[in-house]
N, C-alpha and C positions, 0 to 999 in steps of 0.2 A: 238254642242255649240262651238266658238270659244276660242281658248285657252285663260288661264287665266293669267296674268300678274302675275309675281314675286316680292314680297316685298322685295326690297333691302335691308331696315333697318332692317328687322327683322333678325337675327343671332341665331346661335345654338351656345351655350355653350361648348358642349362636342366634337363640330368636328372641326377639323381643314380645314382655308381657303385655297384655291387653291392659292390664289396670294402669300401666306407664302411659299410654297412648291414649286411652279413651277417658271424658271427664264422669267422674264417678258420681257425678249429679244428674246425668243423663236419665231419663222417664225410664227407660228400658233396664238401665243398669239398677235404679232402685226399684222396678216392678219385679225382676228378678229374683230380689234379695227377699221380696213377699211372696214367690210362688211355692207352694207345697211339691217341690220337686222330690223328696223322699216317698211324699201319700205317693204319687205318679209309679215309683220304682214298684212300691207294694202292690201298687192296684193292678199294673199291665204287667209285671212279673208272670204272674199267673198264665198269661197267654204265651207264655216261651216251653219249651222242650228243654230237659236237661241236657240233650246230646246236640252236636252240630256246631257248625259256627257261631263266635258269639255275635248276640245281635247289636245294633248299634245301639248307644245310650239311649235311656229313655227320655232324659232332658232335652239330649238333641231332638227328637224325634216330636215330643210335645213341642219344644220352645218352636220348631219350623212352623207345626201347624197353627198355633197363637199369630206370629207372625205372618204365617198366610191368610189368615181370618180377618185379621187387623188391619190389613193394608190390601185386602180384597187381589190377592195375585194367584197365578195359578200356581201349580207345584213348581215348573220347569222356571219361573219367573221368581219364586221364593229360594229357590236353591242357587240361583244367578247371583240375586242380590245377596245373598246370606256371605257367598265368596268376598263381595267388595264391600262390605258394612261389619267393621270390626264391632259396632254395638250390638247386631244380632250374635257375632261369633260369641260374644262376653254375654248374651240373653242365654245361649243356647251351651252354655255350661265351659266354653274353651277358654284355657289360660292364655293361649298364645295364638298370634294371628296367624290363619291357614290361607293358602293360596290354591288349593284346589277344592272342587267340590266335596262336601262332607257324606253327601251320599247321590245314589243315583235319583231322579225325580220319581222313577216307577215307585223306588223305596215307599215314598210317601203314601202311594194309593195302597201299597198291600199292606202297611201299617195300619191305614184306616180299616181296613177289611178285617184285621187281626183283631183288633179291639173293639170295633163294632158298633153301632150306634149308643150303645151304654155307655161306651169308652168316649166318645166324642161328647157325650152329654156329661159326662163328670168333667171333661177339659171344660165344658161351658160353665157349670156349677161352681168347678174352683177359681173361675176368673170372675164370677160375681161374686162369691166369696172374698177374694182377697180385694176387690173393688169397696166392700163394704166396710171391710178391715181398714182399708186406708181412708175411708173418708171421701172417697172421689163420689160415690151414689149415697144414696139416702136409702134406708129399706122401705120406707114409704113409695118410693118412685118406681119401687117394682111391683106396687099392690095394682096398679092400672097400667095396661100397655093399650098406646093406641097404634095403629096401623092404619096407614093408607091405603084403600083398595080402592080407588078410583080408578074406573078404565075410560080410556079416552080412544074413541074410534080413531083411525085415520085414513083418511082419503088417498087410499093407494091403490092403484090398479094394475095389478101383474097381469102383462103380458101373456096371451093364450094364444095358440094357434087359430081358433077362429076369428078372434079380435084383429089378429095382423092381416089374416088375409080379407077380412071384409076393409080396413084401411087400405089397403092393395088396391082392391076392389073399386075403391070409392076415387082413389086417386088415376085410375086407369079411365074410367067411365065418366070423370067430370068432363062436360061441356066444354069445348075450347069457347073460349070470348075474344073480341078482336074482331080485325076485318076479316082471319080467316074461316072465322064461324060458317060463314056462308057458303062455304064449300065442301065442308064437312057434314054428312049425313047426318040426320038426328038420330042421337044415340038414347035410347029411353033410360032415364035416370033409375037409380038403386032405391028402393025404398030405406026411410031411414030407420037405423038399427033400433031396436028396441033394448033398453040397460037391462 
């Protein structure tokens, strides 16, 4: 079922409004005013069936994905930080501060599968569009993309059974040195291991 719209006029007597808690000039609050949330509702609404339990609001799901990618977090970390941060809650369209998780982190994975790569592409293009409209980036800066694909080899030796066996043999076969070495029979040395 499609996400239900929230009744903005319906308040809660005992909860504090986020607008009274947060700085309205914060970057996330300003960004939330520029985002095309209604377009997301129209675009992603076609992915829902008419029957069944109402889905989570599109603004919440799209907002959580923006925050996830903006701060490079996992689904679990995104949901946990959402509960702690009133700016994130405001960005996702909530009017009152919430103390519980808005969704289970696995819901984000299912939503990504539902909208598919095309939907994620639309979220990215909307982000770029908002950045151009707000003057954060210039259109000319998108004409050329520089990607650093430098690969640097690392000298990491992973322990393998044969290497560990060879080291143990070297330690066991090592010739004793000092005064007791004349008492010990000569033990042939192992050949050097080839790399």
